[in-house]
C-alpha positions as CSV (number, residue, x, y, z in Angstrom):
1,X,211.8,38.7,232.9
2,X,214.6,37.0,230.9
3,X,213.4,33.6,232.2
4,X,210.3,34.0,230.0
5,X,212.3,34.2,226.7
6,X,212.0,31.2,224.4
7,X,215.4,30.2,222.9
8,X,215.3,28.6,219.5
9,X,218.1,27.5,217.2
10,X,218.0,27.7,213.4
11,X,220.3,26.3,210.8
12,X,220.8,27.7,207.3
13,X,223.1,26.8,204.4
14,X,224.3,28.6,201.3
15,X,224.4,25.8,198.7
16,X,226.9,25.8,195.8
17,X,226.6,23.5,192.8
18,X,229.2,22.0,190.5
19,X,228.7,25.0,188.1
20,X,229.9,27.4,190.9
21,X,226.3,28.8,191.3
22,X,224.5,29.4,194.6
23,X,221.0,28.5,195.4
24,X,218.6,31.1,196.7
25,X,214.9,30.6,197.5
26,X,212.2,33.2,197.4
27,X,209.9,33.2,200.4
28,X,206.2,32.8,199.7
29,X,204.1,35.9,200.4
30,X,201.3,33.6,201.4
31,X,203.2,31.9,204.2
32,X,205.3,34.9,205.1
33,X,203.1,38.0,204.9
34,X,205.2,41.1,205.1
35,X,208.4,39.0,204.4
36,X,207.4,37.4,201.2
37,X,209.3,38.0,198.0
38,X,212.6,38.0,199.9
39,X,215.4,35.8,198.7
40,X,217.0,33.6,201.4
41,X,219.0,30.4,201.8
42,X,217.6,27.0,202.7
43,X,217.1,26.2,206.4
44,X,214.9,26.5,209.4
45,X,214.5,25.7,213.1
46,X,216.0,22.6,214.6
47,X,214.2,19.7,216.1
48,X,215.5,19.0,219.6
49,X,217.3,15.6,220.0
50,X,218.8,15.7,216.5
51,X,222.3,17.1,215.7
52,X,222.7,20.4,213.9
53,X,223.8,18.7,210.8
54,X,220.9,16.2,210.8
55,X,218.6,19.1,211.1
56,X,220.4,20.9,208.3
57,X,220.1,17.9,206.0
58,X,216.4,17.6,206.8
59,X,215.7,21.2,206.1
60,X,217.6,21.2,202.8
61,X,215.8,18.1,201.7
62,X,212.3,19.3,202.8
63,X,212.7,22.7,201.1
64,X,214.7,21.7,198.0
65,X,214.7,17.9,197.5
66,X,218.5,18.1,197.4
67,X,221.1,16.2,199.5
68,X,224.2,17.9,200.9
69,X,227.4,16.6,199.2
70,X,231.0,16.0,200.1
71,X,231.3,15.8,203.8
72,X,230.2,18.2,206.5
73,X,229.2,21.8,205.6
74,X,231.4,24.5,207.0
75,X,230.1,26.7,209.7
76,X,230.3,30.4,208.6
77,X,228.7,32.4,211.4
78,X,226.3,32.5,214.3
79,X,223.8,35.3,214.6
80,X,221.4,36.5,217.3
81,X,217.9,37.3,216.1
82,X,216.0,39.3,218.7
83,X,213.3,41.0,216.5
84,X,210.3,39.2,218.1
85,X,209.5,40.0,221.7
86,X,209.8,36.9,223.9
87,X,212.0,35.0,221.4
88,X,215.8,34.7,221.0
89,X,216.8,32.8,217.9
90,X,220.4,31.7,217.3
91,X,220.9,31.3,213.6
92,X,223.9,29.1,212.5
93,X,224.8,29.6,208.8
94,X,226.8,27.1,206.9
95,X,228.4,26.7,203.4
96,X,227.8,23.4,201.7
97,X,227.6,21.7,198.3
98,X,224.7,20.2,196.6
99,X,223.7,19.2,193.1
100,X,220.7,17.9,191.2
101,X,217.3,19.1,190.3
102,X,215.5,21.3,192.9
103,X,212.1,20.1,193.9
104,X,210.8,23.2,195.6
105,X,208.5,23.0,198.6
106,X,205.9,25.5,197.4
107,X,204.3,25.9,200.9
108,X,207.4,27.9,202.0
109,X,208.9,29.3,198.8
110,X,207.5,30.3,195.4
111,X,210.7,30.4,193.3
112,X,214.3,29.3,193.3
113,X,217.3,30.3,191.3
114,X,221.0,29.4,191.0
115,X,223.0,32.6,191.0
116,X,226.6,33.4,190.3
117,X,228.5,34.8,193.2
118,X,228.5,38.3,191.5
119,X,224.7,38.1,191.1
120,X,224.2,37.1,194.8
121,X,226.2,40.1,195.9
122,X,224.1,42.5,193.7
123,X,220.7,41.3,195.0
124,X,218.7,43.9,196.9
125,X,215.7,41.9,198.1
126,X,217.6,39.5,200.4
127,X,216.9,38.3,203.9
128,X,218.5,40.9,206.2
129,X,220.5,38.3,208.2
130,X,221.9,36.7,205.1
131,X,222.7,40.2,203.7
132,X,224.6,40.9,206.9
133,X,226.8,37.9,206.2
134,X,227.2,38.8,202.6
135,X,228.5,42.2,203.6
136,X,231.1,40.6,205.8
137,X,233.6,39.9,203.0
138,X,236.0,38.2,205.4
139,X,233.6,35.2,205.8
140,X,233.9,34.4,202.1
141,X,237.7,34.5,201.6
142,X,238.9,31.0,200.7
143,X,235.6,29.4,201.5
144,X,236.4,26.5,199.2
145,X,240.0,25.9,200.5
146,X,240.7,22.2,201.0
147,X,237.9,21.0,198.8
């Protein structure tokens, strides 16, 4: 029955600002019952026919009003999400830079905050797939090299 599985691709990005802080968004309990109140990073599913980075730019702008800065974001990881029967989501997570004033899309998130790296690592109520990446310390070594 593998032919009946719907494959989707999602793009996410951990955004860093000029003050070395990282943007996290808290999911709305209204839109995401059972998953609301969880901190996550900006992103979502891609629209077919557009590049991954075009989709990432669109998602960041829709959710935060911010523009990605300084060239292409760095791909950190690809994850398989198989929690919903009949769906296989491939989630690509990037690291990028952005700055400016956040204009939060309140239909998806109810709060945002810029955290220090130490604060991000200490958060408990974080999206499980993002937390998996946070726990893989090797991903974060020299993330800013060359910039």
